[in-house]
N, C-alpha and C positions, 0 to 999 in steps of 0.2 A: 362038393369042393369046387367043381367047375363053375357053378353059379357064383360063388364068392369071387373067383378070379375074374370072371366076366364083369361083375358089378364093380370091382376095383378098377378095372380098365376103363369102363365107361364113365365113372365118376371122377377118378383122379387124373387121368390123362388130359382131358380138356382143361382142367384147372392149371396144370403145369404149362400147357401151351399158352394160355392167356397171360401167364406171368412173364412171358418173354419181353425183352427190352424193346421199346419203341424205336423204329428206324429214324434217324435224324440226319439231315443234310448239314454238315459242319462247315463246309467251305466249298468254293469252286476251285477246281484243280488247275485251270489254265487262264491265260489272259483274255481269251475269247472263247465263249461257250455257246454251243448251239442250243437255243431254247425254243421249245415248240408250244404253241397254243393248242394244237391237236397234231395228230400224226402227219398231216399234210401241210401244216403251216408252221414252218421253222425258219429261224434266222439266227445268224451269229450276233451275239451281244458282247460288247466289251465288258471286262470285269468291273470297270468303274460305274457301269449302269446297272449292275446286279445288286441285290441286297448287300448292304455293308456288313462287315464282320460284327458290328454292334447289334444287328438284327438277326444274327444267326445264333443258335441253330434253328432250322426250320423242320417241322415234322413232315416226313414222307407219308403221303396219304395212300399211295398205291405203288406196287412194283409189278411190272409185266416181265416175267422171266423169259418169254419168247423173244421180245424185242430188246430187253435190257433197259427199258425206259422206266424212270421214276416219276411219279406225280407229286407235286407239292402245291400248296396254296399260299399265295403272297398278295397281300392287300386285296383280299376277296376275289382273286382271279387264279384259276388253275393253270399250271404250267407243267411241261414235261421236259426232262433232261436225261441224257444217257448216263448210265451208272459210271462209265469210264471218265466222265468229265467233272465228277464231284468227289468230295471226301465225305465219307459217312462214318457214323459212330460204330458201325459193325463191318467186319470184313467178310467177304465171301469165302466159303470153304469149297475146295475142289471136290468134284464127285469122282475123280480118278482113283483107282485102287492104289494101295500102297505097294510100291515095287522097289527093288534095290536098283540104284543108279550108279553107274561108274563115272568118275570124273576124268575127262580126257586131257584137260589142261589145268594148270594152276589157276588161271583166271576164272575158270568155271566155279571155283569155290567162293569167289567174291562178287560174282555177277548176280543181281537180284531179278533176273528175267522171269523167274518162276516163283517169285515171292508169294507165299500162301499155299503153293502146292506142297503136299506132304504134311499139312497140318493134321495132327491127330495120329500120324504114323509113328511107330517106334523108331528111335534113332538106330 
């Protein structure tokens, strides 16, 4: 029986991982975005000089969790942009454990400072 479970894990798990949705850059979040050609060559670029909305979405080719930088290719050239400066087709999920939180003020209930935290936790 252990052999069957092991075989199922080795064969089925990678197939389900490969079926995940491709990460896409849908838009740029600010009027000026820091765009890098490599980790040492970065400059602020005005939104008007970035790919227009008609040319979006752009496929994200790599994501570096340590730096938060996303790689994408546009007009046969690779660029890097920080994940906080773009809008993606997927949202990040927090790795924080689910905990009960108390609300100290009424305004805390409508402030979205922690949007995304608690996703997957029971209400």
